C-alpha positions in Angstrom: 5.5 31.0 23.6 6.2 27.3 22.9 6.2 26.4 19.3 3.6 23.8 18.3 4.5 20.9 15.9 1.5 21.6 13.6 -0.5 24.7 12.7 -3.4 23.1 14.5 -4.6 19.6 15.6 -6.1 17.5 12.9 -9.9 17.4 13.3 -11.5 14.3 14.7 -14.0 14.1 11.9 -11.3 14.1 9.2 -9.3 11.6 11.2 -12.3 9.2 11.6 -13.1 9.6 7.9 -9.8 8.1 7.0 -9.6 5.6 9.9 -13.1 4.2 9.3 -14.1 5.2 5.8 -10.9 4.0 4.0 -11.0 0.4 5.5 -14.8 0.2 4.7 -14.3 1.1 1.1 -11.3 -1.3 0.8 -13.3 -4.1 2.2 -16.2 -3.4 -0.2 -13.8 -3.6 -3.1 -12.3 -6.8 -1.7 -15.8 -8.4 -1.9 -15.3 -8.7 -5.6 -13.1 -11.6 -4.7 -16.4 -13.4 -3.8 -18.3 -12.0 -6.8 -15.9 -12.4 -9.7 -18.7 -12.7 -12.2 -19.3 -8.9 -11.8 -16.0 -8.5 -13.8 -15.7 -11.7 -15.8 -19.3 -11.2 -17.2 -17.8 -8.4 -19.3 -15.2 -10.8 -20.7 -12.4 -9.2 -18.6 -9.6 -11.0 -16.8 -10.6 -10.9 -13.2 -7.3 -10.3 -11.4 -5.9 -7.8 -13.9 -9.1 -5.7 -13.7 -9.2 -6.1 -9.9 -5.7 -4.8 -9.5 -6.4 -1.9 -11.8 -9.4 -1.0 -9.6 -7.1 -1.2 -6.5 -4.6 1.2 -8.3 -7.5 3.6 -8.8 -8.5 3.3 -5.1 -4.9 3.9 -3.9 -4.5 7.0 -6.1 -7.9 8.3 -4.8 -6.6 7.9 -1.2 -3.6 10.0 -2.0 -5.8 12.7 -3.5 -8.1 12.7 -0.5 -5.3 12.9 1.9 -3.9 15.8 -0.1 -7.1 17.7 0.2 -7.4 16.9 3.9 -3.9 18.3 4.6 -4.6 21.4 2.5 -7.9 22.1 4.2 -6.3 21.6 7.6 -3.4 23.9 6.9 -0.8 21.1 7.0 2.0 20.6 4.5 3.3 17.3 3.1 6.5 17.8 5.0 4.6 17.6 8.3 3.7 14.0 7.6 7.2 13.1 6.5 7.3 13.8 2.8 10.0 16.4 2.4 11.3 15.6 -1.1 10.8 18.2 -3.8 9.2 17.2 -7.1 12.6 16.2 -8.7 13.6 13.9 -5.9 10.2 12.4 -5.8 10.4 11.6 -9.5 13.8 10.0 -8.9 12.4 7.9 -6.1 9.6 6.6 -8.3 11.9 6.1 -11.3 14.3 4.1 -8.9 11.4 1.8 -8.0 10.3 1.3 -11.6 13.9 0.5 -12.7 14.3 -2.0 -9.9 10.9 -3.5 -10.5 11.2 -3.9 -14.2 14.7 -5.3 -13.8 13.2 -7.9 -11.4 10.5 -8.6 -14.0 13.1 -9.1 -16.7 15.0 -11.6 -14.5 11.7 -13.5 -13.8 10.7 -13.6 -17.5 14.1 -14.9 -18.6 14.1 -17.5 -15.8 10.6 -18.7 -16.8 11.4 -18.8 -20.4 14.4 -21.1 -19.8 12.5 -23.4 -17.3 9.9 -26.0 -17.3 6.7 -24.9 -15.6 4.7 -27.4 -13.5 1.1 -26.6 -14.6 -0.5 -28.3 -11.6 1.6 -26.1 -9.2 0.6 -23.1 -11.3 -3.1 -23.9 -10.9 -2.5 -24.4 -7.1 -0.6 -21.1 -6.7 -2.2 -18.4 -4.7 -4.8 -16.7 -6.7 -3.3 -13.3 -5.9 0.1 -14.2 -7.2 0.6 -12.7 -10.7 0.8 -15.7 -13.1 1.2 -13.9 -16.5 3.6 -11.3 -17.8 0.7 -8.8 -18.2 -0.4 -9.5 -14.6 3.1 -8.9 -13.4 3.3 -5.6 -15.1 0.0 -4.4 -13.6 1.2 -5.7 -10.2 4.3 -3.6 -10.4 2.2 -0.5 -10.8 -0.2 -1.6 -8.1 2.9 -2.0 -5.9 4.1 1.4 -6.7 0.9 3.2 -5.6 0.2 0.8 -2.7 3.5 1.5 -1.1 3.0 5.2 -1.5 -0.6 5.3 -0.3 -0.4 3.0 2.6 2.6 4.8 4.1 1.1 8.2 3.5 -2.3 7.3 5.0 -1.5 4.8 7.8 1.9 6.1 8.9 2.4 9.8 7.9 -1.1 11.0 8.2 -2.6 8.6 10.8 0.2 8.7 13.3 0.7 12.5 13.0 -3.1 13.1 13.2 -3.2 11.3 16.5 -0.1 12.9 17.9 -1.4 16.3 17.0 -4.4 15.5 19.2 -1.9 14.8 22.2 -2.0 11.0 21.9 1.2 9.3 22.9 3.3 8.5 19.8 3.7 4.8 20.7 -0.1 4.5 21.4 -0.6 6.2 18.0 1.5 3.6 16.3 -0.7 0.9 17.7 -4.0 2.7 16.9 -2.9 3.5 13.4 -2.1 -0.2 12.8 -5.8 -1.1 13.3 -7.3 0.6 10.2 -4.1 -0.5 8.3 -5.1 -4.2 9.0 -8.7 -3.8 7.8 -7.9 -1.7 4.8 -6.6 -5.0 3.3 -10.2 -6.2 3.1 -10.9 -10.0 3.1 -7.1 -10.6 3.4 -7.2 -9.1 6.9 -9.2 -12.1 8.1 -6.6 -14.8 7.7 -3.6 -12.5 7.8 -4.6 -10.3 10.8 -1.4 -10.9 12.8 0.9 -10.3 9.8 -0.7 -6.9 9.0 -0.7 -5.9 12.8 2.9 -6.7 13.2 4.1 -5.1 10.0 1.9 -2.1 10.8 3.6 -1.7 14.2 7.1 -2.2 12.7 6.5 0.3 10.0 5.1 2.7 12.6 8.1 2.4 14.8 10.4 3.1 11.9 8.4 6.2 11.0 8.4 7.5 14.6 12.2 7.1 14.8 13.0 8.6 11.4 10.2 11.1 11.2 10.2 10.7 7.4 8.4 8.3 5.1 11.0 7.4 2.5 12.5 4.5 4.2 9.0 3.1 5.0 8.1 3.5 1.4 11.1 1.7 0.0 10.8 -1.2 2.4 7.1 -1.4 1.7 7.9 -1.6 -2.1 10.4 -4.4 -1.5 7.9 -6.4 0.5 5.2 -6.1 -2.2 7.6 -6.9 -5.0 8.7 -10.1 -3.2 5.3 -11.5 -4.2 6.5 -11.7 -7.7 9.1 -14.3 -6.7 6.2 -16.7 -5.7 6.0 -17.7 -9.4 9.3 -19.7 -9.0 7.3 -22.2 -7.0 5.9 -23.6 -10.2 9.3 -24.4 -11.8 10.2 -28.1 -12.0 
């Protein structure tokens, strides 16, 4: 008897829950960008609070995927996560060491430079402008890189392939919910998310593991921290 790749195919209902439900929730969260008073009315900094909400949502996604895998008889290794707990901790520590090293470099550079206040005001609202914002952004990047690769590469592509969908078509299909899980940003950055989604999908299909995807994804997110250098005179 021919050995199957998975204990059984991922159910359509669970796959659609992720493909449709996750982007809808992400879009609803992104609507806070148009209704900032819902946060600022409590005297909270909007973007710091917004990113903390995003962190919570990404963590929840990982928990949901974990429960879906368990209820479906799948293991983490079947979606490309083969590290044991020790190696996973080392991976995360590696990210934090690099990220906070980059933060230290940025803070030193800013403290020894003249900042153009007009350029600072004109800087993209999603670029972390303060030290506190940058620290929160680092933790947001940590969970975002993990969650998006687990959900839209590991789970999404494998779920489709387990239902006998061609792996290359699966890469394209999985890129669609990946686009719209970025909420309002998907409107003006549609092609960027589509292309990066496909590229990450191709890397995953070739390597069959998520770790390279996660590391590259982290680097892409952390590169946003360097945007603050635009305000230097």
